[in-house]
Residue, then its C-alpha position, 0 to 999 in steps of 0.5 A: m526099348k521098342i515101345k519106348t521109342i514108338l511113344i517118343a516118336l508119336f508125342t514128337l509128331i503130336a508135338l509138332g502138330l503134324p496131321a493124324q492119319s485120319n486127317i490125311q485127304g483122300e484122292a482127288f481126280q481133275l476133272t474135264k467138261k466134255g459138252a455138258h457134263y464132266v468126265f475125268t480118268a482113272s484106272i478101273n481095277g488097276t486094269a485099264d484107263a477109262t474116261i468116267l462120266v460124273e454122276s448123281g442120276i443113275p442107279a448103278l455104275l454104267a459101263d460099256s459093254a465092249f470096254v468091259f470085255s476088250r479090256g477085261i475091268l470086270s474080270d474078277m466081279e461075277l456078271t450075270v447075263t441079263d434078258k431083255e432088260k432095258l435102261n432109259l437115260g433121258g430118253r435114250v433106251y439101252k440094253i443092259t447085258h450083264k449086271a454084278n454086284g460088289t466093289v470095283r475100284i476106281g484109281n487108287n484109293t477109291s472104291y465104288v460099291g454097289d450095282v454094276f450095269v454092263l451096256s450094250n453100245y453105250d460108249y456113243g460120248p466120250y466117255e466108257v464108264a458112268v458112276p454115281v458119286m453117292y457111292l464112292h468110298n474114301d479108301l484111305d479112311d475107313g471107306c467113308r462117303i464124303v465127296s468135294l465138288d468144285l466144277s470151278n477148280r475142275s476138281l472132285q476130291m474124296l475127304g476123310r471124315a476128320s476134315l469135315n472139321a476144318i469147314n469155315t462157317d461161311y459154308s451153310k449146311s442142308n440136309m439131304n435125303t433120297d425120298t426121290y424117284e429111284g432113291m436119288f438124293a436131294i437137298e431139302t431147301s426152297m427156291t425164291l425167283d425174282d422175275r422183276i415183277k416180285p419174288r416168289t417162293l417153292s419149297g420142296n425137295f430137290m433133287i441132286d442132277f449133274g446130268n442136268p446142264e442147267l441152274l434148274f428144272l422145275i418138273h411139271q407134273t409135280e403137285e408143288v409146281q402145279k400149285f406154284l404156277a396156279d398161284n403165280v399166273d402173272m408170271e411170264l412164262r417163255e417157251a423153249t423150242t428146239p431149232s425146227g420150233e418144236v416147242v420142249g419146254q418153258f422158261i423164266l427169266t429171272k433178275q436174280c434166282q435164290l437157290c439153298g441160300i446162294a444167289f444167282p443173277d439173271a438166272v434162267v429156271v426152266i420148266t419141263k414136262n421131258l421127266p415124267l416119271f420124277t417125283t421132286p418139284g425141281n431138279i439142281g443142275l451144273k450151272f449151281f455146281e459150277r458156282t458153288h464148293a459143295i462137300f457131300d456127307f453121304d454116310q451123315s445125308v447132309v451137304f455144306m455149301k458155299g457160292k463162288 
């Protein structure tokens, strides 16, 4: 009788068209813009709330040492004391006091799985923790790594595998890879800029960089960018300077820049020498994602995108 009742209930759900368990969406986080970055607030291991920086270009979950030990957020992990190890984050160097590897629960139904670095004096900004989104897992759908990023609506949401079937045809699909510095995810794509003289195209591997506040950084020392500049000597390069007059890079003013098939009118493309270890010709920054809805399937190394 019980089996018959269960079967009747199951067939009723199917007939009503209610979603199956695998279609349930994952956890959603409301984002806030702080300066040039995006953060959200969530509990860490159900112990204490933290302000968490959304990142893509870091190799591990980063946490401030004072916050870690005063709030006990990593008390169930085996933390190994490190000796003289440091981490350079955009020119600012931090001492790594402890390391661990494992699972950290973020919110209610999301897990970070990977390395954890505890940093001395990391709490200098409006956040205590930074998390690389490519290692976030949706606990409601077998731990899949599908992340919807919609910065225009201040939303980061974990998705279920079945939900990808509902993506509209107006989303483009691009392959991703980790053939980059520190194995960060990049998109195989091209950039075409029109500087009012003629269109100019650069193809290659463009790294996803949520730490970059601009639309696109071109990495000056790479072979691809060197060839691009040599082939376009008539292109006007302007100097980017600090308030004191120090030259920190160059930039190109465009009539339009097309990146990943999405057009950005009156865009600024920056050429930087300040990332000497980077190996990709370009880094895609936040101004790209502020006008794009992106769904990253890190398990399958593909990204679906639509401009706004």
